[in-house]
mmCIF file as Biopython writes it, N, C-alpha, C and O atoms, coordinates in Angstrom:
data_model
#
loop_
_atom_site.group_PDB
_atom_site.id
_atom_site.type_symbol
_atom_site.label_atom_id
_atom_site.label_alt_id
_atom_site.label_comp_id
_atom_site.label_asym_id
_atom_site.label_entity_id
_atom_site.label_seq_id
_atom_site.pdbx_PDB_ins_code
_atom_site.Cartn_x
_atom_site.Cartn_y
_atom_site.Cartn_z
_atom_site.occupancy
_atom_site.B_iso_or_equiv
_atom_site.auth_seq_id
_atom_site.auth_asym_id
_atom_site.pdbx_PDB_model_num
ATOM 1   N N  . UNK A ? 1  ? 0.641   40.330 -32.928 1.0 0.0 1  A 1 
ATOM 2   C CA . UNK A ? 1  ? 0.687   41.367 -34.023 1.0 0.0 1  A 1 
ATOM 3   C C  . UNK A ? 1  ? -0.854  41.913 -34.992 1.0 0.0 1  A 1 
ATOM 4   O O  . UNK A ? 1  ? -1.770  41.129 -35.240 1.0 0.0 1  A 1 
ATOM 5   N N  . UNK A ? 2  ? -0.851  42.873 -35.273 1.0 0.0 2  A 1 
ATOM 6   C CA . UNK A ? 2  ? -1.869  43.215 -35.757 1.0 0.0 2  A 1 
ATOM 7   C C  . UNK A ? 2  ? -2.292  42.205 -37.433 1.0 0.0 2  A 1 
ATOM 8   O O  . UNK A ? 2  ? -1.433  41.900 -38.260 1.0 0.0 2  A 1 
ATOM 9   N N  . UNK A ? 3  ? -3.591  41.910 -37.536 1.0 0.0 3  A 1 
ATOM 10  C CA . UNK A ? 3  ? -3.792  41.033 -38.738 1.0 0.0 3  A 1 
ATOM 11  C C  . UNK A ? 3  ? -4.278  42.282 -39.744 1.0 0.0 3  A 1 
ATOM 12  O O  . UNK A ? 3  ? -5.104  43.160 -39.491 1.0 0.0 3  A 1 
ATOM 13  N N  . UNK A ? 4  ? -3.349  42.040 -41.201 1.0 0.0 4  A 1 
ATOM 14  C CA . UNK A ? 4  ? -4.477  43.142 -42.183 1.0 0.0 4  A 1 
ATOM 15  C C  . UNK A ? 4  ? -4.986  42.100 -43.256 1.0 0.0 4  A 1 
ATOM 16  O O  . UNK A ? 4  ? -4.722  40.918 -43.480 1.0 0.0 4  A 1 
ATOM 17  N N  . UNK A ? 5  ? -5.769  42.975 -43.786 1.0 0.0 5  A 1 
ATOM 18  C CA . UNK A ? 5  ? -6.920  42.723 -44.263 1.0 0.0 5  A 1 
ATOM 19  C C  . UNK A ? 5  ? -6.774  43.258 -45.772 1.0 0.0 5  A 1 
ATOM 20  O O  . UNK A ? 5  ? -7.034  44.459 -45.847 1.0 0.0 5  A 1 
ATOM 21  N N  . UNK A ? 6  ? -6.434  42.678 -46.948 1.0 0.0 6  A 1 
ATOM 22  C CA . UNK A ? 6  ? -6.246  42.797 -48.057 1.0 0.0 6  A 1 
ATOM 23  C C  . UNK A ? 6  ? -7.706  44.060 -48.829 1.0 0.0 6  A 1 
ATOM 24  O O  . UNK A ? 6  ? -8.883  43.765 -48.622 1.0 0.0 6  A 1 
ATOM 25  N N  . UNK A ? 7  ? -7.464  44.932 -49.384 1.0 0.0 7  A 1 
ATOM 26  C CA . UNK A ? 7  ? -8.393  45.755 -49.898 1.0 0.0 7  A 1 
ATOM 27  C C  . UNK A ? 7  ? -9.082  45.021 -50.951 1.0 0.0 7  A 1 
ATOM 28  O O  . UNK A ? 7  ? -8.503  44.333 -51.791 1.0 0.0 7  A 1 
ATOM 29  N N  . UNK A ? 8  ? -10.633 45.234 -50.856 1.0 0.0 8  A 1 
ATOM 30  C CA . UNK A ? 8  ? -11.169 44.489 -51.776 1.0 0.0 8  A 1 
ATOM 31  C C  . UNK A ? 8  ? -11.285 45.202 -53.017 1.0 0.0 8  A 1 
ATOM 32  O O  . UNK A ? 8  ? -11.088 46.414 -52.927 1.0 0.0 8  A 1 
ATOM 33  N N  . UNK A ? 9  ? -11.566 44.730 -54.190 1.0 0.0 9  A 1 
ATOM 34  C CA . UNK A ? 9  ? -11.280 45.416 -55.507 1.0 0.0 9  A 1 
ATOM 35  C C  . UNK A ? 9  ? -12.340 46.437 -55.658 1.0 0.0 9  A 1 
ATOM 36  O O  . UNK A ? 9  ? -13.143 46.323 -54.732 1.0 0.0 9  A 1 
ATOM 37  N N  . UNK A ? 10 ? -12.651 47.405 -56.486 1.0 0.0 10 A 1 
ATOM 38  C CA . UNK A ? 10 ? -13.758 48.335 -56.691 1.0 0.0 10 A 1 
ATOM 39  C C  . UNK A ? 10 ? -14.324 47.862 -57.692 1.0 0.0 10 A 1 
ATOM 40  O O  . UNK A ? 10 ? -13.705 47.455 -58.675 1.0 0.0 10 A 1 
ATOM 41  N N  . UNK A ? 11 ? -15.914 47.849 -57.545 1.0 0.0 11 A 1 
ATOM 42  C CA . UNK A ? 11 ? -16.852 47.521 -58.945 1.0 0.0 11 A 1 
ATOM 43  C C  . UNK A ? 11 ? -16.305 48.361 -60.074 1.0 0.0 11 A 1 
ATOM 44  O O  . UNK A ? 11 ? -16.173 49.584 -60.120 1.0 0.0 11 A 1 
ATOM 45  N N  . UNK A ? 12 ? -16.095 47.690 -60.732 1.0 0.0 12 A 1 
ATOM 46  C CA . UNK A ? 12 ? -15.906 48.261 -62.353 1.0 0.0 12 A 1 
ATOM 47  C C  . UNK A ? 12 ? -17.101 48.770 -62.999 1.0 0.0 12 A 1 
ATOM 48  O O  . UNK A ? 12 ? -16.933 49.570 -63.920 1.0 0.0 12 A 1 
ATOM 49  N N  . UNK A ? 13 ? -18.046 48.505 -62.734 1.0 0.0 13 A 1 
ATOM 50  C CA . UNK A ? 13 ? -19.597 49.096 -63.004 1.0 0.0 13 A 1 
ATOM 51  C C  . UNK A ? 13 ? -19.712 49.922 -62.681 1.0 0.0 13 A 1 
ATOM 52  O O  . UNK A ? 13 ? -20.245 50.517 -63.618 1.0 0.0 13 A 1 
ATOM 53  N N  . UNK A ? 14 ? -19.548 50.901 -61.522 1.0 0.0 14 A 1 
ATOM 54  C CA . UNK A ? 14 ? -20.005 51.960 -60.709 1.0 0.0 14 A 1 
ATOM 55  C C  . UNK A ? 14 ? -18.433 52.383 -60.382 1.0 0.0 14 A 1 
ATOM 56  O O  . UNK A ? 14 ? -18.568 53.584 -60.149 1.0 0.0 14 A 1 
ATOM 57  N N  . UNK A ? 15 ? -17.559 52.200 -60.288 1.0 0.0 15 A 1 
ATOM 58  C CA . UNK A ? 15 ? -15.980 52.787 -59.598 1.0 0.0 15 A 1 
ATOM 59  C C  . UNK A ? 15 ? -16.084 53.297 -58.683 1.0 0.0 15 A 1 
ATOM 60  O O  . UNK A ? 15 ? -15.653 54.446 -58.590 1.0 0.0 15 A 1 
ATOM 61  N N  . UNK A ? 16 ? -16.649 52.721 -57.704 1.0 0.0 16 A 1 
ATOM 62  C CA . UNK A ? 16 ? -16.970 53.048 -56.314 1.0 0.0 16 A 1 
ATOM 63  C C  . UNK A ? 16 ? -17.901 53.910 -55.723 1.0 0.0 16 A 1 
ATOM 64  O O  . UNK A ? 16 ? -17.875 54.374 -54.583 1.0 0.0 16 A 1 
ATOM 65  N N  . UNK A ? 17 ? -18.900 54.114 -56.798 1.0 0.0 17 A 1 
ATOM 66  C CA . UNK A ? 17 ? -19.960 55.043 -56.184 1.0 0.0 17 A 1 
ATOM 67  C C  . UNK A ? 17 ? -21.123 54.262 -56.403 1.0 0.0 17 A 1 
ATOM 68  O O  . UNK A ? 17 ? -21.773 54.110 -57.437 1.0 0.0 17 A 1 
ATOM 69  N N  . UNK A ? 18 ? -21.268 53.833 -55.367 1.0 0.0 18 A 1 
ATOM 70  C CA . UNK A ? 18 ? -22.450 52.562 -55.576 1.0 0.0 18 A 1 
ATOM 71  C C  . UNK A ? 18 ? -24.076 53.309 -55.791 1.0 0.0 18 A 1 
ATOM 72  O O  . UNK A ? 18 ? -24.997 52.885 -56.489 1.0 0.0 18 A 1 
ATOM 73  N N  . UNK A ? 19 ? -24.042 54.367 -55.056 1.0 0.0 19 A 1 
ATOM 74  C CA . UNK A ? 19 ? -25.350 54.823 -54.678 1.0 0.0 19 A 1 
ATOM 75  C C  . UNK A ? 19 ? -25.357 56.335 -55.332 1.0 0.0 19 A 1 
ATOM 76  O O  . UNK A ? 19 ? -24.394 57.082 -55.155 1.0 0.0 19 A 1 
ATOM 77  N N  . UNK A ? 20 ? -26.011 56.563 -55.770 1.0 0.0 20 A 1 
ATOM 78  C CA . UNK A ? 20 ? -26.631 57.913 -56.622 1.0 0.0 20 A 1 
ATOM 79  C C  . UNK A ? 20 ? -27.984 58.367 -55.895 1.0 0.0 20 A 1 
ATOM 80  O O  . UNK A ? 20 ? -28.773 57.696 -55.231 1.0 0.0 20 A 1 
ATOM 81  N N  . UNK A ? 21 ? -27.996 59.678 -56.225 1.0 0.0 21 A 1 
ATOM 82  C CA . UNK A ? 21 ? -29.374 60.213 -55.790 1.0 0.0 21 A 1 
ATOM 83  C C  . UNK A ? 21 ? -29.595 61.225 -57.172 1.0 0.0 21 A 1 
ATOM 84  O O  . UNK A ? 21 ? -28.859 62.056 -57.705 1.0 0.0 21 A 1 
ATOM 85  N N  . UNK A ? 22 ? -31.027 60.715 -57.489 1.0 0.0 22 A 1 
ATOM 86  C CA . UNK A ? 22 ? -31.403 61.378 -58.893 1.0 0.0 22 A 1 
ATOM 87  C C  . UNK A ? 22 ? -32.605 62.355 -58.363 1.0 0.0 22 A 1 
ATOM 88  O O  . UNK A ? 22 ? -33.297 62.122 -57.372 1.0 0.0 22 A 1 
ATOM 89  N N  . UNK A ? 23 ? -32.710 63.442 -59.181 1.0 0.0 23 A 1 
ATOM 90  C CA . UNK A ? 23 ? -33.620 64.086 -58.789 1.0 0.0 23 A 1 
ATOM 91  C C  . UNK A ? 23 ? -34.370 64.513 -59.938 1.0 0.0 23 A 1 
ATOM 92  O O  . UNK A ? 23 ? -33.979 65.085 -60.956 1.0 0.0 23 A 1 
ATOM 93  N N  . UNK A ? 24 ? -35.933 63.999 -59.471 1.0 0.0 24 A 1 
ATOM 94  C CA . UNK A ? 24 ? -36.885 63.768 -60.345 1.0 0.0 24 A 1 
ATOM 95  C C  . UNK A ? 24 ? -37.669 64.978 -60.841 1.0 0.0 24 A 1 
ATOM 96  O O  . UNK A ? 24 ? -38.641 64.797 -61.573 1.0 0.0 24 A 1 
ATOM 97  N N  . UNK A ? 25 ? -37.422 65.781 -60.602 1.0 0.0 25 A 1 
ATOM 98  C CA . UNK A ? 25 ? -37.788 67.290 -61.213 1.0 0.0 25 A 1 
ATOM 99  C C  . UNK A ? 25 ? -39.115 68.070 -60.911 1.0 0.0 25 A 1 
ATOM 100 O O  . UNK A ? 25 ? -39.677 68.973 -61.531 1.0 0.0 25 A 1 
ATOM 101 N N  . UNK A ? 26 ? -39.491 67.274 -59.493 1.0 0.0 26 A 1 
ATOM 102 C CA . UNK A ? 26 ? -40.594 68.018 -58.995 1.0 0.0 26 A 1 
ATOM 103 C C  . UNK A ? 26 ? -40.436 68.643 -57.640 1.0 0.0 26 A 1 
ATOM 104 O O  . UNK A ? 26 ? -39.406 68.392 -57.012 1.0 0.0 26 A 1 
ATOM 105 N N  . UNK A ? 27 ? -41.271 69.364 -57.166 1.0 0.0 27 A 1 
ATOM 106 C CA . UNK A ? 27 ? -40.644 69.567 -55.831 1.0 0.0 27 A 1 
ATOM 107 C C  . UNK A ? 27 ? -41.550 69.398 -54.549 1.0 0.0 27 A 1 
ATOM 108 O O  . UNK A ? 27 ? -42.721 69.745 -54.702 1.0 0.0 27 A 1 
ATOM 109 N N  . UNK A ? 28 ? -41.246 68.997 -53.516 1.0 0.0 28 A 1 
ATOM 110 C CA . UNK A ? 28 ? -42.666 68.670 -52.389 1.0 0.0 28 A 1 
ATOM 111 C C  . UNK A ? 28 ? -43.148 69.895 -51.829 1.0 0.0 28 A 1 
ATOM 112 O O  . UNK A ? 28 ? -42.710 71.025 -52.045 1.0 0.0 28 A 1 
ATOM 113 N N  . UNK A ? 29 ? -44.328 69.470 -50.906 1.0 0.0 29 A 1 
ATOM 114 C CA . UNK A ? 29 ? -44.935 70.900 -50.706 1.0 0.0 29 A 1 
ATOM 115 C C  . UNK A ? 29 ? -44.498 72.101 -49.797 1.0 0.0 29 A 1 
ATOM 116 O O  . UNK A ? 29 ? -45.041 73.202 -49.705 1.0 0.0 29 A 1 
ATOM 117 N N  . UNK A ? 30 ? -43.259 71.573 -49.074 1.0 0.0 30 A 1 
ATOM 118 C CA . UNK A ? 30 ? -42.580 72.772 -48.576 1.0 0.0 30 A 1 
ATOM 119 C C  . UNK A ? 30 ? -41.145 73.211 -49.235 1.0 0.0 30 A 1 
ATOM 120 O O  . UNK A ? 30 ? -40.237 73.803 -48.652 1.0 0.0 30 A 1 
ATOM 121 N N  . UNK A ? 31 ? -41.176 72.678 -50.891 1.0 0.0 31 A 1 
ATOM 122 C CA . UNK A ? 31 ? -40.542 73.556 -51.579 1.0 0.0 31 A 1 
ATOM 123 C C  . UNK A ? 31 ? -38.955 72.733 -52.106 1.0 0.0 31 A 1 
ATOM 124 O O  . UNK A ? 31 ? -38.306 73.325 -52.968 1.0 0.0 31 A 1 
ATOM 125 N N  . UNK A ? 32 ? -38.444 71.482 -51.591 1.0 0.0 32 A 1 
ATOM 126 C CA . UNK A ? 32 ? -37.676 70.944 -51.708 1.0 0.0 32 A 1 
ATOM 127 C C  . UNK A ? 32 ? -37.208 69.934 -52.753 1.0 0.0 32 A 1 
ATOM 128 O O  . UNK A ? 32 ? -37.894 68.919 -52.632 1.0 0.0 32 A 1 
ATOM 129 N N  . UNK A ? 33 ? -36.273 69.809 -53.770 1.0 0.0 33 A 1 
ATOM 130 C CA . UNK A ? 33 ? -36.325 68.821 -54.829 1.0 0.0 33 A 1 
ATOM 131 C C  . UNK A ? 33 ? -37.139 67.597 -54.430 1.0 0.0 33 A 1 
ATOM 132 O O  . UNK A ? 33 ? -37.256 67.576 -53.205 1.0 0.0 33 A 1 
ATOM 133 N N  . UNK A ? 34 ? -37.661 66.710 -54.943 1.0 0.0 34 A 1 
ATOM 134 C CA . UNK A ? 34 ? -38.320 65.433 -54.719 1.0 0.0 34 A 1 
ATOM 135 C C  . UNK A ? 34 ? -37.121 64.584 -55.293 1.0 0.0 34 A 1 
ATOM 136 O O  . UNK A ? 34 ? -36.859 64.827 -56.471 1.0 0.0 34 A 1 
ATOM 137 N N  . UNK A ? 35 ? -36.182 63.428 -54.532 1.0 0.0 35 A 1 
ATOM 138 C CA . UNK A ? 35 ? -35.179 62.618 -55.017 1.0 0.0 35 A 1 
ATOM 139 C C  . UNK A ? 35 ? -35.687 61.054 -54.784 1.0 0.0 35 A 1 
ATOM 140 O O  . UNK A ? 35 ? -36.513 60.636 -53.972 1.0 0.0 35 A 1 
ATOM 141 N N  . UNK A ? 36 ? -34.933 60.358 -55.745 1.0 0.0 36 A 1 
ATOM 142 C CA . UNK A ? 36 ? -34.855 59.024 -55.476 1.0 0.0 36 A 1 
ATOM 143 C C  . UNK A ? 36 ? -33.458 58.473 -55.384 1.0 0.0 36 A 1 
ATOM 144 O O  . UNK A ? 36 ? -32.521 59.162 -55.789 1.0 0.0 36 A 1 
ATOM 145 N N  . UNK A ? 37 ? -33.223 57.090 -54.800 1.0 0.0 37 A 1 
ATOM 146 C CA . UNK A ? 37 ? -32.084 56.820 -54.636 1.0 0.0 37 A 1 
ATOM 147 C C  . UNK A ? 37 ? -31.757 55.362 -55.394 1.0 0.0 37 A 1 
ATOM 148 O O  . UNK A ? 37 ? -32.351 54.295 -55.237 1.0 0.0 37 A 1 
ATOM 149 N N  . UNK A ? 38 ? -30.884 55.592 -56.065 1.0 0.0 38 A 1 
ATOM 150 C CA . UNK A ? 38 ? -30.146 54.434 -56.985 1.0 0.0 38 A 1 
ATOM 151 C C  . UNK A ? 38 ? -29.439 53.465 -56.573 1.0 0.0 38 A 1 
ATOM 152 O O  . UNK A ? 38 ? -29.256 53.989 -55.474 1.0 0.0 38 A 1 
ATOM 153 N N  . UNK A ? 39 ? -28.811 52.392 -56.484 1.0 0.0 39 A 1 
ATOM 154 C CA . UNK A ? 39 ? -27.978 51.219 -56.038 1.0 0.0 39 A 1 
ATOM 155 C C  . UNK A ? 39 ? -27.474 50.900 -57.577 1.0 0.0 39 A 1 
ATOM 156 O O  . UNK A ? 39 ? -28.075 51.249 -58.593 1.0 0.0 39 A 1 
ATOM 157 N N  . UNK A ? 40 ? -26.425 50.272 -57.533 1.0 0.0 40 A 1 
ATOM 158 C CA . UNK A ? 40 ? -25.404 49.818 -58.243 1.0 0.0 40 A 1 
ATOM 159 C C  . UNK A ? 40 ? -26.059 48.243 -58.451 1.0 0.0 40 A 1 
ATOM 160 O O  . UNK A ? 40 ? -25.865 47.506 -57.485 1.0 0.0 40 A 1 
ATOM 161 N N  . UNK A ? 41 ? -26.816 47.643 -59.611 1.0 0.0 41 A 1 
ATOM 162 C CA . UNK A ? 41 ? -27.018 46.705 -59.284 1.0 0.0 41 A 1 
ATOM 163 C C  . UNK A ? 41 ? -25.734 45.298 -59.313 1.0 0.0 41 A 1 
ATOM 164 O O  . UNK A ? 41 ? -25.768 44.150 -58.870 1.0 0.0 41 A 1 
ATOM 165 N N  . UNK A ? 42 ? -24.789 46.010 -59.986 1.0 0.0 42 A 1 
ATOM 166 C CA . UNK A ? 42 ? -23.258 44.986 -59.908 1.0 0.0 42 A 1 
ATOM 167 C C  . UNK A ? 42 ? -23.231 44.355 -58.490 1.0 0.0 42 A 1 
ATOM 168 O O  . UNK A ? 42 ? -23.458 43.186 -58.177 1.0 0.0 42 A 1 
ATOM 169 N N  . UNK A ? 43 ? -22.809 45.692 -57.503 1.0 0.0 43 A 1 
ATOM 170 C CA . UNK A ? 43 ? -22.296 45.071 -56.550 1.0 0.0 43 A 1 
ATOM 171 C C  . UNK A ? 43 ? -23.231 45.651 -55.257 1.0 0.0 43 A 1 
ATOM 172 O O  . UNK A ? 43 ? -22.790 46.006 -54.164 1.0 0.0 43 A 1 
ATOM 173 N N  . UNK A ? 44 ? -24.787 45.645 -55.737 1.0 0.0 44 A 1 
ATOM 174 C CA . UNK A ? 44 ? -25.723 45.902 -54.695 1.0 0.0 44 A 1 
ATOM 175 C C  . UNK A ? 44 ? -25.441 47.274 -53.947 1.0 0.0 44 A 1 
ATOM 176 O O  . UNK A ? 44 ? -26.268 47.399 -53.043 1.0 0.0 44 A 1 
ATOM 177 N N  . UNK A ? 45 ? -24.860 47.984 -53.987 1.0 0.0 45 A 1 
ATOM 178 C CA . UNK A ? 45 ? -24.527 49.243 -53.012 1.0 0.0 45 A 1 
ATOM 179 C C  . UNK A ? 45 ? -23.744 48.937 -52.131 1.0 0.0 45 A 1 
ATOM 180 O O  . UNK A ? 45 ? -23.805 49.314 -50.961 1.0 0.0 45 A 1 
ATOM 181 N N  . UNK A ? 46 ? -22.562 47.898 -52.837 1.0 0.0 46 A 1 
ATOM 182 C CA . UNK A ? 46 ? -21.162 47.974 -51.679 1.0 0.0 46 A 1 
ATOM 183 C C  . UNK A ? 46 ? -20.334 48.936 -52.422 1.0 0.0 46 A 1 
ATOM 184 O O  . UNK A ? 46 ? -19.729 49.782 -51.763 1.0 0.0 46 A 1 
ATOM 185 N N  . UNK A ? 47 ? -20.238 48.926 -53.526 1.0 0.0 47 A 1 
ATOM 186 C CA . UNK A ? 47 ? -18.860 49.580 -54.019 1.0 0.0 47 A 1 
ATOM 187 C C  . UNK A ? 47 ? -17.805 48.622 -53.994 1.0 0.0 47 A 1 
ATOM 188 O O  . UNK A ? 47 ? -16.718 49.166 -53.799 1.0 0.0 47 A 1 
ATOM 189 N N  . UNK A ? 48 ? -17.745 47.336 -54.129 1.0 0.0 48 A 1 
ATOM 190 C CA . UNK A ? 48 ? -16.796 46.497 -53.833 1.0 0.0 48 A 1 
ATOM 191 C C  . UNK A ? 48 ? -17.624 45.361 -54.514 1.0 0.0 48 A 1 
ATOM 192 O O  . UNK A ? 48 ? -18.815 45.084 -54.372 1.0 0.0 48 A 1 
ATOM 193 N N  . UNK A ? 49 ? -16.286 44.552 -55.601 1.0 0.0 49 A 1 
ATOM 194 C CA . UNK A ? 49 ? -16.834 43.568 -55.897 1.0 0.0 49 A 1 
ATOM 195 C C  . UNK A ? 49 ? -16.475 42.207 -54.871 1.0 0.0 49 A 1 
ATOM 196 O O  . UNK A ? 49 ? -15.587 42.529 -54.081 1.0 0.0 49 A 1 
ATOM 197 N N  . UNK A ? 50 ? -16.950 40.724 -54.673 1.0 0.0 50 A 1 
ATOM 198 C CA . UNK A ? 50 ? -16.217 40.246 -54.242 1.0 0.0 50 A 1 
ATOM 199 C C  . UNK A ? 50 ? -15.166 39.402 -55.306 1.0 0.0 50 A 1 
ATOM 200 O O  . UNK A ? 50 ? -15.212 39.570 -56.525 1.0 0.0 50 A 1 
ATOM 201 N N  . UNK A ? 51 ? -14.427 38.676 -54.778 1.0 0.0 51 A 1 
ATOM 202 C CA . UNK A ? 51 ? -13.083 37.527 -55.234 1.0 0.0 51 A 1 
ATOM 203 C C  . UNK A ? 51 ? -13.704 36.540 -55.628 1.0 0.0 51 A 1 
ATOM 204 O O  . UNK A ? 51 ? -14.235 35.770 -54.828 1.0 0.0 51 A 1 
ATOM 205 N N  . UNK A ? 52 ? -13.763 36.356 -57.035 1.0 0.0 52 A 1 
ATOM 206 C CA . UNK A ? 52 ? -14.209 35.009 -57.595 1.0 0.0 52 A 1 
ATOM 207 C C  . UNK A ? 52 ? -13.751 33.515 -56.889 1.0 0.0 52 A 1 
ATOM 208 O O  . UNK A ? 52 ? -12.591 33.540 -56.475 1.0 0.0 52 A 1 
ATOM 209 N N  . UNK A ? 53 ? -14.134 32.826 -56.780 1.0 0.0 53 A 1 
ATOM 210 C CA . UNK A ? 53 ? -13.711 31.680 -56.209 1.0 0.0 53 A 1 
ATOM 211 C C  . UNK A ? 53 ? -12.808 31.099 -56.513 1.0 0.0 53 A 1 
ATOM 212 O O  . UNK A ? 53 ? -12.827 31.151 -57.743 1.0 0.0 53 A 1 
ATOM 213 N N  . UNK A ? 54 ? -11.948 30.525 -56.203 1.0 0.0 54 A 1 
ATOM 214 C CA . UNK A ? 54 ? -10.896 29.626 -57.214 1.0 0.0 54 A 1 
ATOM 215 C C  . UNK A ? 54 ? -11.192 28.546 -57.565 1.0 0.0 54 A 1 
ATOM 216 O O  . UNK A ? 54 ? -11.527 27.547 -56.928 1.0 0.0 54 A 1 
ATOM 217 N N  . UNK A ? 55 ? -11.040 28.785 -58.865 1.0 0.0 55 A 1 
ATOM 218 C CA . UNK A ? 55 ? -11.477 27.341 -59.765 1.0 0.0 55 A 1 
ATOM 219 C C  . UNK A ? 55 ? -10.659 26.335 -59.356 1.0 0.0 55 A 1 
ATOM 220 O O  . UNK A ? 55 ? -9.644  26.536 -58.690 1.0 0.0 55 A 1 
ATOM 221 N N  . UNK A ? 56 ? -11.132 24.998 -59.802 1.0 0.0 56 A 1 
ATOM 222 C CA . UNK A ? 56 ? -10.370 23.616 -59.892 1.0 0.0 56 A 1 
ATOM 223 C C  . UNK A ? 56 ? -9.375  23.703 -61.345 1.0 0.0 56 A 1 
ATOM 224 O O  . UNK A ? 56 ? -9.826  24.027 -62.444 1.0 0.0 56 A 1 
ATOM 225 N N  . UNK A ? 57 ? -8.399  23.455 -61.161 1.0 0.0 57 A 1 
ATOM 226 C CA . UNK A ? 57 ? -7.643  23.620 -62.565 1.0 0.0 57 A 1 
ATOM 227 C C  . UNK A ? 57 ? -7.362  21.870 -62.665 1.0 0.0 57 A 1 
ATOM 228 O O  . UNK A ? 57 ? -6.822  21.312 -61.709 1.0 0.0 57 A 1 
ATOM 229 N N  . UNK A ? 58 ? -7.679  21.262 -63.608 1.0 0.0 58 A 1 
ATOM 230 C CA . UNK A ? 58 ? -6.918  20.005 -63.948 1.0 0.0 58 A 1 
ATOM 231 C C  . UNK A ? 58 ? -5.736  19.926 -64.522 1.0 0.0 58 A 1 
ATOM 232 O O  . UNK A ? 58 ? -5.638  20.406 -65.651 1.0 0.0 58 A 1 
ATOM 233 N N  . UNK A ? 59 ? -4.469  19.263 -63.852 1.0 0.0 59 A 1 
ATOM 234 C CA . UNK A ? 59 ? -3.433  18.926 -64.492 1.0 0.0 59 A 1 
ATOM 235 C C  . UNK A ? 59 ? -3.053  17.810 -65.141 1.0 0.0 59 A 1 
ATOM 236 O O  . UNK A ? 59 ? -2.848  16.775 -64.508 1.0 0.0 59 A 1 
ATOM 237 N N  . UNK A ? 60 ? -2.940  17.861 -66.187 1.0 0.0 60 A 1 
ATOM 238 C CA . UNK A ? 60 ? -3.048  16.590 -67.167 1.0 0.0 60 A 1 
ATOM 239 C C  . UNK A ? 60 ? -3.894  16.401 -67.963 1.0 0.0 60 A 1 
ATOM 240 O O  . UNK A ? 60 ? -4.635  17.302 -68.355 1.0 0.0 60 A 1 
ATOM 241 N N  . UNK A ? 61 ? -3.968  15.010 -68.426 1.0 0.0 61 A 1 
ATOM 242 C CA . UNK A ? 61 ? -5.057  14.603 -69.652 1.0 0.0 61 A 1 
ATOM 243 C C  . UNK A ? 61 ? -6.469  14.199 -68.907 1.0 0.0 61 A 1 
ATOM 244 O O  . UNK A ? 61 ? -7.444  13.858 -69.577 1.0 0.0 61 A 1 
#
């Protein structure tokens, strides 16, 4: 039987759009717009967050 993997939660900071291209307003020598790429710092450009490790809880006093 196939193993099903659970979907990873989408990053709340970038809403799943981790990489954007921003135009700088200048043009290159051949007339194309000069751009830079920016990645989401929270998910490091993956678009997903990692699930937090389970915390140990104390039962009782």
